[in-house]
TILUM-850816 format. One record per residue (C-alpha): residue number from 1; residue in three letters; x, z, y. Coordinates in steps of 0.5 Angstrom, whole numbers. Each point is the difference from the previous one (the first is absolute). Example, Ala and Ser with C-alpha at 12.3 -4.5 7.8 and 13.67 -1.06 7.14 Angstrom:
# TILUM-850816
ATOM   pos   code      px      pz      py
ATOM     1    ALA      25      16      -9
ATOM     2    SER       2      -2       7
This chain:
# TILUM-850816
ATOM   pos   code      px      pz      py
ATOM     1    UNK     109    -313      -6
ATOM     2    UNK      -7       1      -4
ATOM     3    UNK      -3      -5      -4
ATOM     4    UNK      -5      -2       5
ATOM     5    UNK       5      -1       5
ATOM     6    UNK       3      -6      -4
ATOM     7    UNK      -1      -7       1
ATOM     8    UNK      -3      -4      -6
ATOM     9    UNK       7      -4      -1
ATOM    10    UNK       4       7      -1
ATOM    11    UNK      -5       2      -5
ATOM    12    UNK       1      -6      -4
ATOM    13    UNK       7       0       0
ATOM    14    UNK      -1       7      -3
ATOM    15    UNK      -4      -2      -5
ATOM    16    UNK       5      -6      -2
ATOM    17    UNK       6       5       0
ATOM    18    UNK      -4       5      -5
ATOM    19    UNK      -1      -6      -5
ATOM    20    UNK       7      -1       0
ATOM    21    UNK       2       7      -1
ATOM    22    UNK      -5       0      -6
ATOM    23    UNK       4      -6      -3
ATOM    24    UNK       6       3       1
ATOM    25    UNK      -3       7      -4
ATOM    26    UNK      -2      -4      -5
ATOM    27    UNK       6      -4      -1
ATOM    28    UNK       4       7       0
ATOM    29    UNK      -5       2      -6
ATOM    30    UNK       1      -6      -4
ATOM    31    UNK       8       1       0
ATOM    32    UNK      -1       8      -2
ATOM    33    UNK      -5      -2      -5
ATOM    34    UNK       5      -5      -3
ATOM    35    UNK       6       5       0
ATOM    36    UNK      -5       5      -3
ATOM    37    UNK      -2      -4      -6
ATOM    38    UNK       8      -2      -1
ATOM    39    UNK       1       7      -1
ATOM    40    UNK      -6       1      -4
ATOM    41    UNK       3      -6      -5
ATOM    42    UNK       7       3      -1
ATOM    43    UNK      -3       7      -1
ATOM    44    UNK      -4      -3      -6
ATOM    45    UNK       5      -4      -3
ATOM    46    UNK       5       7       0
ATOM    47    UNK      -6       3      -3
ATOM    48    UNK      -1      -5      -6
ATOM    49    UNK       8       0      -1
ATOM    50    UNK       1       8       0
ATOM    51    UNK      -1       3      -7
ATOM    52    UNK      -6       5      -1
ATOM    53    UNK      -2       4      -6
ATOM    54    UNK      -6      -3       0
ATOM    55    UNK       3      -7      -2
ATOM    56    UNK      -1       2      -8
ATOM    57    UNK      -7      -2       1
ATOM    58    UNK       1      -7       2
ATOM    59    UNK       6      -1      -5
ATOM    60    UNK      -3      -5      -4
ATOM    61    UNK      -1      -5       6
ATOM    62    UNK       5      -6       0
ATOM    63    UNK       5      -2       6
ATOM    64    UNK      -4      -6       1
ATOM    65    UNK      -7       4       1
ATOM    66    UNK       4       4       5
ATOM    67    UNK       2      -6       4
ATOM    68    UNK      -7      -3       0
ATOM    69    UNK      -3       7       2
ATOM    70    UNK       5       0       6
ATOM    71    UNK      -1      -7       2
ATOM    72    UNK      -8       1       0
ATOM    73    UNK       1       6       4
ATOM    74    UNK       4      -4       5
ATOM    75    UNK      -5      -5       0
ATOM    76    UNK      -5       4       2
ATOM    77    UNK       4       4       5
ATOM    78    UNK       2      -7       3
ATOM    79    UNK      -7      -2       0
ATOM    80    UNK      -3       6       3
ATOM    81    UNK       5       0       6
ATOM    82    UNK      -2      -8       1
ATOM    83    UNK      -7       2       1
ATOM    84    UNK       1       6       4
ATOM    85    UNK       5      -5       5
ATOM    86    UNK      -6      -5       0
ATOM    87    UNK      -5       5       1
ATOM    88    UNK       4       3       6
ATOM    89    UNK       1      -7       3
ATOM    90    UNK      -7      -1       0
ATOM    91    UNK      -2       7       3
ATOM    92    UNK       5      -2       6
ATOM    93    UNK      -3      -7       1
ATOM    94    UNK      -7       3       0
ATOM    95    UNK       3       6       5
ATOM    96    UNK       3      -6       5
ATOM    97    UNK      -6      -4       0
ATOM    98    UNK      -5       6       1
ATOM    99    UNK       5       2       6
ATOM   100    UNK       0      -7       3
ATOM   101    UNK      -8       0      -1
ATOM   102    UNK       0       7       4
ATOM   103    UNK       4      -3       5
ATOM   104    UNK      -4      -6       1
ATOM   105    UNK      -6       4       1
ATOM   106    UNK       3       5       4
ATOM   107    UNK       2      -6       5
ATOM   108    UNK      -7      -2       0
ATOM   109    UNK      -3       6       2
ATOM   110    UNK       6       1       5
ATOM   111    UNK      -2      -7       3
ATOM   112    UNK      -7       2       0
ATOM   113    UNK       1       6       4
ATOM   114    UNK       4      -3       5
ATOM   115    UNK      -5      -6       1
ATOM   116    UNK      -6       5       0
ATOM   117    UNK       4       4       5
ATOM   118    UNK       1      -6       5
ATOM   119    UNK      -7      -2      -1
ATOM   120    UNK      -2       7       2
ATOM   121    UNK       4       0       6
ATOM   122    UNK      -2      -7       2
ATOM   123    UNK      -8       1      -2
ATOM   124    UNK       1       7       4
ATOM   125    UNK       3      -4       6
ATOM   126    UNK      -6      -5      -1
ATOM   127    UNK      -5       5       0
ATOM   128    UNK       2       3       7
ATOM   129    UNK      -6       0       5
ATOM   130    UNK       2      -3       7
ATOM   131    UNK      -2       7       2
ATOM   132    UNK       5       3      -5
ATOM   133    UNK       6      -5       2
ATOM   134    UNK      -1       1       7
ATOM   135    UNK       1       8      -1
ATOM   136    UNK       6      -2      -4
ATOM   137    UNK       3      -4       5
ATOM   138    UNK      -1       5       5
ATOM   139    UNK       2       6      -4
ATOM   140    UNK       7      -4      -1
ATOM   141    UNK       0      -1       7
ATOM   142    UNK      -1       7       2
ATOM   143    UNK       5       2      -5
ATOM   144    UNK       5      -5       2
ATOM   145    UNK      -1       2       8
ATOM   146    UNK       1       8      -2
ATOM   147    UNK       6      -2      -4
ATOM   148    UNK       3      -3       7
ATOM   149    UNK      -3       6       4
ATOM   150    UNK       4       5      -4
ATOM   151    UNK       6      -4      -1
ATOM   152    UNK       0      -1       8
ATOM   153    UNK      -2       8       1
ATOM   154    UNK       6       2      -4
ATOM   155    UNK       6      -6       1
ATOM   156    UNK      -3      -2       7
ATOM   157    UNK       1      -7      -3
ATOM   158    UNK      -6      -5      -1
ATOM   159    UNK       1      -3      -7
ATOM   160    UNK       0      -8      -2
ATOM   161    UNK      -6      -2      -4
ATOM   162    UNK       4      -1      -6
ATOM   163    UNK       3       7       0
ATOM   164    UNK      -6       3       1
ATOM   165    UNK      -3      -4      -6
ATOM   166    UNK       5       3      -4
ATOM   167    UNK      -2       7       2
ATOM   168    UNK      -7      -1      -2
ATOM   169    UNK      -3       3      -6
ATOM   170    UNK      -7      -3      -1
ATOM   171    UNK      -5      -1      -6
ATOM   172    UNK      -1      -7       1
ATOM   173    UNK       5      -6       1
ATOM   174    UNK      -2      -2       7
ATOM   175    UNK       4      -6       3
ATOM   176    UNK      -1      -3       7
ATOM   177    UNK       3      -7       2
ATOM   178    UNK      -1       2       8
ATOM   179    UNK       3       7       2
ATOM   180    UNK       3       3       6
ATOM   181    UNK       2       7       3
ATOM   182    UNK      -1       1       7
ATOM   183    UNK       4       4       5
ATOM   184    UNK      -6       5       1
ATOM   185    UNK       0       1      -8
ATOM   186    UNK      -6      -4      -1
ATOM   187    UNK       0      -5      -6
ATOM   188    UNK      -3      -7      -1
ATOM   189    UNK      -2      -2      -7
ATOM   190    UNK      -3      -7      -2
ATOM   191    UNK      -1      -5      -6
ATOM   192    UNK       0       6      -4
ATOM   193    UNK      -1       0      -8
ATOM   194    UNK      -1       5      -5
ATOM   195    UNK       3       0      -7
ATOM   196    UNK       1      -8       2
ATOM   197    UNK      -7      -1       2
ATOM   198    UNK      -1      -2       7
ATOM   199    UNK      -4       3       5
ATOM   200    UNK      -3      -1       6
ATOM   201    UNK       2       6       4
ATOM   202    UNK       5       2       5
ATOM   203    UNK       2       7       2
ATOM   204    UNK       1       2       8
ATOM   205    UNK       0      -5       6
ATOM   206    UNK       5      -6       2
ATOM   207    UNK       4       2       6
ATOM   208    UNK       2      -5       5
ATOM   209    UNK       7       0       1
ATOM   210    UNK       1       3       7
ATOM   211    UNK       5      -2       5
ATOM   212    UNK       1       5       5
ATOM   213    UNK      -3      -3       7
ATOM   214    UNK       4       0       6
ATOM   215    UNK      -4       4       5
ATOM   216    UNK       2      -1       8
ATOM   217    UNK      -1       6       5
ATOM   218    UNK      -5      -4       4
ATOM   219    UNK      -4      -3      -6
ATOM   220    UNK      -7       1      -1
ATOM   221    UNK       0       5      -7
ATOM   222    UNK      -5       0      -6
ATOM   223    UNK       1       6      -5
ATOM   224    UNK      -2      -1      -7
ATOM   225    UNK      -1       7      -4
ATOM   226    UNK       4       0      -6
ATOM   227    UNK      -5       4      -4
ATOM   228    UNK      -7      -4       2
ATOM   229    UNK       2      -7       2
ATOM   230    UNK      -4       1       7
ATOM   231    UNK       3      -2       6
ATOM   232    UNK       0       3       7
ATOM   233    UNK       2      -2       7
ATOM   234    UNK       0       7       2
ATOM   235    UNK       7       3      -1
ATOM   236    UNK       0       6      -6
ATOM   237    UNK       3       6       1
ATOM   238    UNK       4      -1      -7
ATOM   239    UNK       3      -6       1
ATOM   240    UNK       4       0      -7
ATOM   241    UNK      -7       0      -4
ATOM   242    UNK      -1      -7       4
ATOM   243    UNK       3      -7      -1
ATOM   244    UNK       1      -3       7
ATOM   245    UNK      -1      -7       3
ATOM   246    UNK       1      -3       7
ATOM   247    UNK      -2      -6       3
ATOM   248    UNK       0      -3       7
ATOM   249    UNK      -5      -4       4
ATOM   250    UNK       1      -4       6
ATOM   251    UNK      -3       0       6
ATOM   252    UNK      -6       5       2
ATOM   253    UNK      -5       3      -5
ATOM   254    UNK      -6       5      -1
ATOM   255    UNK      -4       3      -6
ATOM   256    UNK       5       0      -5
ATOM   257    UNK      -3       2      -7
ATOM   258    UNK       1       0      -7
ATOM   259    UNK      -4      -5      -4
ATOM   260    UNK       0       5      -5
ATOM   261    UNK       3       6      -2
ATOM   262    UNK       2      -2      -7
ATOM   263    UNK      -3      -7      -2
ATOM   264    UNK       4      -4       5
ATOM   265    UNK       7       0       4
ATOM   266    UNK      -3      -4       6
ATOM   267    UNK       0       3       7
ATOM   268    UNK      -6      -2       5
ATOM   269    UNK       1      -1       7
ATOM   270    UNK      -2      -4       6
ATOM   271    UNK       3      -3       6
ATOM   272    UNK      -2       0       7
ATOM   273    UNK      -5      -5      -1
ATOM   274    UNK      -3       4      -6
ATOM   275    UNK       2      -5      -5
ATOM   276    UNK       2       3      -7
ATOM   277    UNK       6       0      -3
ATOM   278    UNK       3       3      -7
ATOM   279    UNK       7       2      -2
ATOM   280    UNK       2       2      -7
ATOM   281    UNK       4       6       1
ATOM   282    UNK       4       0      -6
ATOM   283    UNK       2      -7       1
ATOM   284    UNK       0       0       8
ATOM   285    UNK      -4      -7      -1
ATOM   286    UNK      -6      -2       4
ATOM   287    UNK      -6      -2      -5
ATOM   288    UNK       0      -7      -3
ATOM   289    UNK       7      -1       4
ATOM   290    UNK       0      -8       0
ATOM   291    UNK      -7      -1       1
ATOM   292    UNK      -2      -3       7
ATOM   293    UNK      -6       4       1
ATOM   294    UNK      -3       1       7
ATOM   295    UNK      -3       7      -1
ATOM   296    UNK      -2       5      -6
ATOM   297    UNK      -5       5      -1
ATOM   298    UNK       0       6      -5
ATOM   299    UNK      -7       1      -3
ATOM   300    UNK      -3       7       0
ATOM   301    UNK      -6       3      -4
ATOM   302    UNK      -2       7       0
ATOM   303    UNK       6       2       5
ATOM   304    UNK       5      -3      -5
ATOM   305    UNK       4      -6       1
ATOM   306    UNK       0      -5      -6
ATOM   307    UNK       8       1      -3
ATOM   308    UNK      -1      -7      -4
ATOM   309    UNK      -3      -5       5
ATOM   310    UNK       0      -2       7
ATOM   311    UNK      -3      -6       4
ATOM   312    UNK       5      -5       3
ATOM   313    UNK      -1      -5       6
ATOM   314    UNK       3      -7      -1
ATOM   315    UNK      -2      -6       5
ATOM   316    UNK      -6       4       2
ATOM   317    UNK      -2       1      -7
ATOM   318    UNK      -1       7      -4
ATOM   319    UNK       2       1      -7
ATOM   320    UNK       1       6      -4
ATOM   321    UNK       7       2      -4
ATOM   322    UNK       2       4      -5
ATOM   323    UNK       6       4       3
ATOM   324    UNK       3       3      -6
ATOM   325    UNK       1      -7      -4
ATOM   326    UNK       0      -4       7
ATOM   327    UNK      -5      -5      -3
ATOM   328    UNK      -6      -3       4
ATOM   329    UNK      -7       2      -3
ATOM   330    UNK      -4      -3       5
ATOM   331    UNK       2      -7       4
ATOM   332    UNK       0       0       7
ATOM   333    UNK      -7      -3       2
ATOM   334    UNK      -4       5       4
ATOM   335    UNK       0       0       8
ATOM   336    UNK      -1       8       0
ATOM   337    UNK       1       5      -5
ATOM   338    UNK      -2       6       4
ATOM   339    UNK      -6       4      -2
ATOM   340    UNK       1       5       5
ATOM   341    UNK      -4      -5       4
ATOM   342    UNK      -6       2      -4
ATOM   343    UNK       2       8      -2
ATOM   344    UNK      -3       3       6
ATOM   345    UNK       8       2       2
ATOM   346    UNK       4      -3       5
ATOM   347    UNK       6       1       4
ATOM   348    UNK       6      -4      -1
ATOM   349    UNK       0      -4      -6
ATOM   350    UNK       5       3      -4
ATOM   351    UNK      -2      -1      -7
ATOM   352    UNK      -6      -2      -4
ATOM   353    UNK      -5       4      -2
ATOM   354    UNK      -3      -2      -7
ATOM   355    UNK      -7       1      -2
ATOM   356    UNK       1       3      -7
ATOM   357    UNK       7       0      -3
ATOM   358    UNK       2      -7      -1
ATOM   359    UNK      -6      -3       4
ATOM   360    UNK       1      -3       7
ATOM   361    UNK      -4      -4       5
ATOM   362    UNK       2      -7       2
ATOM   363    UNK      -1      -5       5
ATOM   364    UNK       1      -7       2
ATOM   365    UNK      -1      -3       7
ATOM   366    UNK       4      -6       0
ATOM   367    UNK       1       2       8
ATOM   368    UNK      -7      -1       1
ATOM   369    UNK      -3       7       0
ATOM   370    UNK      -7      -2       1
ATOM   371    UNK       1      -3      -7
ATOM   372    UNK       3       6      -4
ATOM   373    UNK      -2       1      -7
ATOM   374    UNK       1       7      -3
ATOM   375    UNK       1       2      -8
ATOM   376    UNK       3       5      -4
ATOM   377    UNK       6       0      -4
ATOM   378    UNK       3       4      -6
ATOM   379    UNK       7      -1       2
ATOM   380    UNK       3       3      -7
ATOM   381    UNK      -3      -5      -4
ATOM   382    UNK      -1      -6       5
ATOM   383    UNK      -7      -1      -1
ATOM   384    UNK      -5      -1       6
ATOM   385    UNK      -6       5      -1
ATOM   386    UNK      -4      -3       5
ATOM   387    UNK       1      -7       3
ATOM   388    UNK       2      -1       7
ATOM   389    UNK      -7      -3       2
ATOM   390    UNK      -2       6       4
ATOM   391    UNK       0      -1       8
ATOM   392    UNK       0       8       1
ATOM   393    UNK       2       6      -4
ATOM   394    UNK      -1       7       3
ATOM   395    UNK       2       6      -4
ATOM   396    UNK      -6       5      -1
ATOM   397    UNK       1       6      -4
ATOM   398    UNK       2      -2      -7
ATOM   399    UNK      -3      -7       1
ATOM   400    UNK       1      -6       4
ATOM   401    UNK      -5      -3       4
ATOM   402    UNK       1      -8       1
ATOM   403    UNK      -3      -6       3
ATOM   404    UNK       0      -7      -4
ATOM   405    UNK       0      -7       4
ATOM   406    UNK      -8       0       0
ATOM   407    UNK       0       7       4
ATOM   408    UNK      -3       4      -6
ATOM   409    UNK       3       7      -1
ATOM   410    UNK       3       3      -6
ATOM   411    UNK       2       6      -3
ATOM   412    UNK       6       1      -5
ATOM   413    UNK       4       5      -3
ATOM   414    UNK       8       0       0
ATOM   415    UNK       0      -4      -6
ATOM   416    UNK      -4      -6       2
ATOM   417    UNK      -7       2      -3
ATOM   418    UNK      -6      -1       4
ATOM   419    UNK      -5       5       1
ATOM   420    UNK      -8      -1       2
ATOM   421    UNK       1      -7      -1
ATOM   422    UNK      -6      -5       1
ATOM   423    UNK      -4       7       1
ATOM   424    UNK      -2      -1       8
ATOM   425    UNK       0      -6       5
ATOM   426    UNK       5       2       4
ATOM   427    UNK       6       6       0
ATOM   428    UNK       1       1       8
ATOM   429    UNK       6       5      -1
ATOM   430    UNK       2       6      -4
ATOM   431    UNK       3       7       3
ATOM   432    UNK       4       5      -4
ATOM   433    UNK      -2      -3      -6
ATOM   434    UNK      -7       4       0
ATOM   435    UNK      -4      -4       5
ATOM   436    UNK      -2      -7      -1
ATOM   437    UNK      -5      -4       5
ATOM   438    UNK      -3      -5      -3
ATOM   439    UNK      -6      -5       1
ATOM   440    UNK      -5       0      -6
ATOM   441    UNK      -5      -5       1
ATOM   442    UNK      -3       1       7
ATOM   443    UNK       2       8       1
ATOM   444    UNK       7       3       2
ATOM   445    UNK       2       5      -5
ATOM   446    UNK       6       5       0
ATOM   447    UNK       2       1      -7
ATOM   448    UNK       5       4      -4
ATOM   449    UNK       6      -4      -4
ATOM   450    UNK      -4       1      -6
ATOM   451    UNK      -7      -3       3
ATOM   452    UNK      -4       6       1
ATOM   453    UNK      -4      -1       7
ATOM   454    UNK       2       5       5
ATOM   455    UNK      -4      -2       6
ATOM   456    UNK      -5      -6       1
ATOM   457    UNK       0      -3       7
ATOM   458    UNK      -5      -5      -1
ATOM   459    UNK       0      -7       4
ATOM   460    UNK       5       0       5
ATOM   461    UNK       2      -6       4
ATOM   462    UNK       8       2       1
ATOM   463    UNK       4      -6       2
ATOM   464    UNK       7       0      -3
ATOM   465    UNK       4       6      -2
ATOM   466    UNK       6       2       3
ATOM   467    UNK       3       6      -4
ATOM   468    UNK      -2       6      -4
ATOM   469    UNK       3       7       0
ATOM   470    UNK      -1       7      -2
ATOM   471    UNK      -4       4       5
ATOM   472    UNK      -3       7       1
ATOM   473    UNK       0       2      -8
ATOM   474    UNK      -3      -7      -1
ATOM   475    UNK       1      -7       2
ATOM   476    UNK       0      -5       6
ATOM   477    UNK      -1      -8       0
ATOM   478    UNK       0      -4       7
ATOM   479    UNK      -3      -6       1
ATOM   480    UNK       0      -5       6
ATOM   481    UNK      -6      -4       2
ATOM   482    UNK       0      -6       5
ATOM   483    UNK      -6      -1       4
ATOM   484    UNK      -1      -5       6
ATOM   485    UNK      -4       3       6
ATOM   486    UNK      -1      -4       6
ATOM   487    UNK       6      -5      -2
ATOM   488    UNK       5       5      -1
ATOM   489    UNK       2       3      -7
ATOM   490    UNK       0       7      -1
ATOM   491    UNK       3       4      -6
ATOM   492    UNK      -3       5      -3
ATOM   493    UNK       3       6      -4
ATOM   494    UNK      -4       2      -6
ATOM   495    UNK       2       6      -4
ATOM   496    UNK      -2       2      -7
ATOM   497    UNK       1       8      -1
ATOM   498    UNK      -1       4      -6
ATOM   499    UNK       1       8       0
ATOM   500    UNK       1       2      -7
ATOM   501    UNK      -1       8       2
ATOM   502    UNK      -8      -2       1
ATOM   503    UNK       0      -7      -4
ATOM   504    UNK      -3      -3       6
ATOM   505    UNK       2      -7       3
ATOM   506    UNK      -1      -3       7
ATOM   507    UNK       1      -6       4
ATOM   508    UNK       2       0       7
ATOM   509    UNK       1      -6       5
ATOM   510    UNK       3       0       7
ATOM   511    UNK       4      -6       4
ATOM   512    UNK       7       0      -2
ATOM   513    UNK       4       3       5
ATOM   514    UNK       5       6       2
ATOM   515    UNK       7       1      -4
ATOM   516    UNK      -3      -2      -7
ATOM   517    UNK       4       2      -6
ATOM   518    UNK       6       4       3
ATOM   519    UNK       4       2      -7
ATOM   520    UNK       6       5       0
ATOM   521    UNK       5      -1      -5
ATOM   522    UNK       5       6      -1
ATOM   523    UNK       7      -1      -4
ATOM   524    UNK       4       6       0
ATOM   525    UNK       7       0      -3
ATOM   526    UNK      -2       5      -5
ATOM   527    UNK      -7       4      -1
ATOM   528    UNK      -2       3       6
ATOM   529    UNK      -6       4       3
ATOM   530    UNK      -2      -4       6
ATOM   531    UNK      -5       2       6
ATOM   532    UNK      -3      -6       4
ATOM   533    UNK      -4       1       7
ATOM   534    UNK      -2      -4       6
ATOM   535    UNK       1       1       7
ATOM   536    UNK      -7      -2       1
ATOM   537    UNK      -4       2      -6
ATOM   538    UNK      -7      -2       3
ATOM   539    UNK       2      -7       0
ATOM   540    UNK      -1       0      -8
ATOM   541    UNK      -6      -2      -3
ATOM   542    UNK      -1      -1      -7
ATOM   543    UNK       6       3      -4
ATOM   544    UNK       2       1      -7
ATOM   545    UNK       2       5      -2
ATOM   546    UNK      -4       4       4
ATOM   547    UNK       4       2       7
ATOM   548    UNK      -1       7       2
ATOM   549    UNK       5       0       5
ATOM   550    UNK       5      -2      -4
ATOM   551    UNK       2      -3      -7
ATOM   552    UNK       5       4      -5
ATOM   553    UNK       2      -4      -6
ATOM   554    UNK       6       0      -5
ATOM   555    UNK       4      -6       1
ATOM   556    UNK       4      -3      -5
ATOM   557    UNK       6      -5       0
ATOM   558    UNK      -4      -6      -2
ATOM   559    UNK      -6       1       5
ATOM   560    UNK      -5       4      -4
ATOM   561    UNK      -4       5       3
ATOM   562    UNK      -3       6      -2
ATOM   563    UNK      -5       6       3
ATOM   564    UNK       0       7      -1
ATOM   565    UNK      -5      -1      -6
ATOM   566    UNK       5      -5      -3
ATOM   567    UNK      -5      -6       2
ATOM   568    UNK       4      -7       0
ATOM   569    UNK       1      -4       7
ATOM   570    UNK       4      -6       1
ATOM   571    UNK      -1       0       7
ATOM   572    UNK      -3       4       6
ATOM   573    UNK      -6      -4       3
ATOM   574    UNK      -4       0       6
ATOM   575    UNK      -4      -4       5
ATOM   576    UNK       1       1       7
ATOM   577    UNK      -4      -1       7
ATOM   578    UNK       2      -6       4
ATOM   579    UNK       3       3       6
ATOM   580    UNK       6      -5       1
ATOM   581    UNK      -1      -7       1
ATOM   582    UNK       6      -6       1
ATOM   583    UNK      -1      -5       5
ATOM   584    UNK       3      -5      -4
ATOM   585    UNK       5      -2       5
ATOM   586    UNK       5      -1      -6
ATOM   587    UNK      -1      -1      -7
ATOM   588    UNK      -1      -6      -5
ATOM   589    UNK      -6      -6       0
ATOM   590    UNK      -2       0      -8
ATOM   591    UNK      -4      -5      -3
ATOM   592    UNK      -4       1      -6
ATOM   593    UNK       4      -4      -5
ATOM   594    UNK       6       3       3
ATOM   595    UNK      -2       7      -1
ATOM   596    UNK       4       2      -7
ATOM   597    UNK       6      -3       2
ATOM   598    UNK       0       3       7
ATOM   599    UNK      -1       7      -3
ATOM   600    UNK       5       0      -5
ATOM   601    UNK       5      -2       4
ATOM   602    UNK      -1       5       6
ATOM   603    UNK      -1       6      -5
ATOM   604    UNK       6      -2      -3
ATOM   605    UNK       3       0       7
ATOM   606    UNK      -3       7       2
ATOM   607    UNK       2       3      -6
ATOM   608    UNK      -6       1      -5
ATOM   609    UNK       2       1      -7
ATOM   610    UNK      -3      -5      -5
ATOM   611    UNK      -5       5      -2
ATOM   612    UNK      -2       2       7
ATOM   613    UNK       0      -8       2
ATOM   614    UNK      -4      -1      -6
ATOM   615    UNK      -6       5       2
ATOM   616    UNK       1      -2       7
ATOM   617    UNK      -2      -7      -1
ATOM   618    UNK      -5       1      -5
ATOM   619    UNK      -4       4       5
ATOM   620    UNK       1      -4       6
ATOM   621    UNK       1      -7      -2
ATOM   622    UNK      -8      -1      -2
ATOM   623    UNK      -1       2       8
ATOM   624    UNK       5      -5       3
ATOM   625    UNK      -2      -5      -5
ATOM   626    UNK      -8       1       3
ATOM   627    UNK       3      -3       6
ATOM   628    UNK       2      -7       1
ATOM   629    UNK       5       2       6
ATOM   630    UNK       3       7       1
ATOM   631    UNK       4       4       5
ATOM   632    UNK       4       5      -3
ATOM   633    UNK       5       6       2
ATOM   634    UNK       3       5      -3
ATOM   635    UNK       0       7       3
ATOM   636    UNK       7       3      -3
ATOM   637    UNK       2       7       0
ATOM   638    UNK       2       2       7
ATOM   639    UNK      -6      -3       3
ATOM   640    UNK      -4       4      -6
ATOM   641    UNK       3       6       1
ATOM   642    UNK      -3       0       8
ATOM   643    UNK      -7      -1      -2
ATOM   644    UNK       0       6      -6
ATOM   645    UNK       6       3      -2
ATOM   646    UNK       1       2      -7
ATOM   647    UNK       3       6      -2
ATOM   648    UNK       4       1      -7
ATOM   649    UNK       3       6      -3
ATOM   650    UNK       6      -1      -2
ATOM   651    UNK       1      -5       5
ATOM   652    UNK       2      -7      -3
ATOM   653    UNK       6      -3       1
ATOM   654    UNK      -3      -7       1
ATOM   655    UNK      -7      -1       2
ATOM   656    UNK      -4      -7       1
ATOM   657    UNK      -7      -1       3
ATOM   658    UNK      -3      -6       0
ATOM   659    UNK      -7      -2       3
ATOM   660    UNK      -2      -8       0
ATOM   661    UNK      -5      -2       5
ATOM   662    UNK      -4      -6      -1
ATOM   663    UNK      -4      -4       5
ATOM   664    UNK      -4      -6      -2
ATOM   665    UNK       1      -6       5
ATOM   666    UNK      -4      -7       1
ATOM   667    UNK       6      -4       1
ATOM   668    UNK       7       0       0
ATOM   669    UNK       4       5       5
ATOM   670    UNK       7       0       2
ATOM   671    UNK       3       7      -1
ATOM   672    UNK       6       3       1
ATOM   673    UNK       3       1      -6
ATOM   674    UNK       1       8      -2
ATOM   675    UNK       7       2      -2
ATOM   676    UNK       0       4      -6
ATOM   677    UNK       6       4      -3
ATOM   678    UNK       1       2      -7
ATOM   679    UNK      -1       7      -2
ATOM   680    UNK       5       3      -4
ATOM   681    UNK      -1       6      -5
ATOM   682    UNK       4       6      -1
ATOM   683    UNK      -1       6      -3
ATOM   684    UNK      -7       3       0
ATOM   685    UNK      -4      -6       2
ATOM   686    UNK      -7       0       3
ATOM   687    UNK      -4      -6       1
ATOM   688    UNK      -7      -1       3
ATOM   689    UNK      -4      -7       1
ATOM   690    UNK      -7      -1       2
ATOM   691    UNK      -4      -5       5
ATOM   692    UNK      -5      -2       5
ATOM   693    UNK      -5      -6       1
ATOM   694    UNK      -2      -2       7
């Protein structure tokens, strides 16, 4: 062992042993000197007593003188010896004191060095930056993981953590209070400290303890990739690379879908009534198990389901829940929370289409739709961005067109910020978020969303607006105007048209009649190229998009339609000549005040979904309410097909065609009630509605 390798205590012991050796040596020297002096004394006496030839020189000395001389010599000798002894003892004490002082100095130096080393180590740890600490923890974890992997590769044995730590040689002293080695060889370290200094860094990921799920042969199976964590309902070719989960659904179901490939364990499906259900494929439990709810609706934005939040209906009121924490974030206070009514898409209401991520439209009507109010809600923060004070809300491109309680129109973005505020006397309608029809003093103008004037129609007597829609690279707005002529009320339809290709506008006026506003919705099961023709195309008048013998569109599952140029449509629109009339031998007698309730009830029975029903009522309610008393008859699919058959390729699995016939009467009429049957949607569905006035 070298001097540098000896401990301070070992060095002190050596010094003490050295001092003892010095003392022993001095005592030995003293004894030898005494012996030597004794020998010299004897030798001196013998010399005096021995006769010599030179004694004659001192022959006059007396005996007493000789004796005195001997005594003096002896005293001198004794005195010298005593002095030497005292001097030796003093030197010895000095050496011992010096050695002790040196030892004390040495101890102080060694302690100082030790303290400095400890301080430096502590300071070194304290001086480690967070970035350096993280690298040290990661380096330690990598080294430990490497030892485990090498050992397993050689011995085919997975080390225990304590055994693995014994094999690691690392520059820093790293200890982690939480540590696990998993069956796959990965490790997890947490609550780690470096040289006794706490850090906030961990290594690896915490793995859940997995129990081998019991899979039955008839189970619906979900496969989760061990590498990526992504789930799929499609059976993979290499099953060993996937965890397999199985569950069962009671009764018939359709449209089985994963809520998210990675962020959610829920599978979404619908029953025969198109009510949504969710089940956790890992736990096999239905969503919010134990909550007595009527219905659920997942929330979609940008074609992706929200994997955290979902709408739940309890006691006819909708609220929002966080399904990861099972906490309610928005209380049950909305009558309707289905923005599909406003998004330009339809079909069975199977989800909520958010306006933006985390933003939806909401409605309260208290069972009286004539008094419905609409608003905008940020459901993640439970914050109303637009209060429920608006009587109508329609989607217009990236904006919302609304009507307040005073009948004034407003344009909002999806976050409740108003555009064109207080700049015009009246905002009639907005089409595609691009064309806004406004009243500016006495003039009717078409403007852009930024307020740029596109066309001035000057002064026009319009009446009440019915609707606005995209039309021939521009926009069309229809108004109805009532006039009493010869005691009869005649309804005139006024169309305000704008063509963007030549920046021209025109106004057309004609008696309302024929089949007004037939519109066709297409809902395939997957994206499909669809062709539409009619057995009597000559009956068609105004069409949009332009009908040139046939329509060819790409139809999406949510109802969106695109032509070959990529232009968007939410339906196919046309007007048709009136070549067929009903005799009203059966139907319904409806008074003005009953119109809303009547339409809502009958359209539900017929089978229009909420969006279709909403658009139908918005168009036909003003027409019916202009009459105090009405006869109404519904011409349905079979009868409508005989008049002008519609040909759709590929052929829909279900087709609904509805034409409402409205006739004004002066007094109550007893009429045989028409029997209506409910339309059942299945597979690829096509729906058309329109109407005619007598």
